[in-house]
N, C-alpha and C positions, 0 to 999 in steps of 0.2 A: 806562785804555787810551789810548795815543797814536793820533793820526790822521795819515795822510800826506795832504797837501793838494796838493802840487806833483807832477806826473807825473814830473819828473826825480828827485825824492827816491825815489819808488816804484821806478823803473827802477834806480837806483843800489843800493837795498837788495836787490832781487832779484838783480842781477848779483853783488853781494858774497856773498850767500848761496850762489848757484850755484857760485862759485869755491871756497868752503869745502867744499861738498858734493862737488864734483868731485874735490877733493884728498883726500877721505876724512875730513875733520874735520866730522862731522855735528853734534856738540855746538856748535861755534863757529858753524856755518851757521844752525842752528835758534835759537841764542841771539840772533842778530840780529833774529829775528821776535818775541821775547818781548814787547816793548812794544806790539805791534800785534795779537797773536794772542789769541783768546778761548779756544781749546782748551787743555786742560791740557798743559803742556810735558812732563810725565812720559809722558802718553799719546802725544803726538806723537813724542817721542824714541824710545820703545819701538817704535811701529809703523813709523816711518821706518827705523830701523836694521835691524829684522827684515826689512822689505820689501826694502831695498837689498841685504842679504846674499843673499836669494833671487834677485833680479834679476842680481846680479853673478855668481852661480854659473851662471846660464843664458846671459848675454850678455857677460860679461867686464867689464873696467874701462871707465869713461867715457873717451871720446876728446875730448869737449868739449861745448859747449852752443851753441845758436844760437836767436835769437828768430825764431819762425816767423810769429807774427801778433800784432798789437796792436790792441785795441779799447777804446773808451771807452764807459762806460755812465753 
């Protein structure tokens, strides 16, 4: 498993993933996390895609994304 060391790398990765997810390409977005994620990608893909379908039916398509808060631990 890879580790992100620099905050900039982490932010760039999350922004890239968010762009893919917002565009509806869940596989491409989640594939970006593969080297850093311990959860089974099959489990993550299934749960994310199913959850997104439910949310989309209730709230519609994504309009965009915005960083609300950033914390360091």
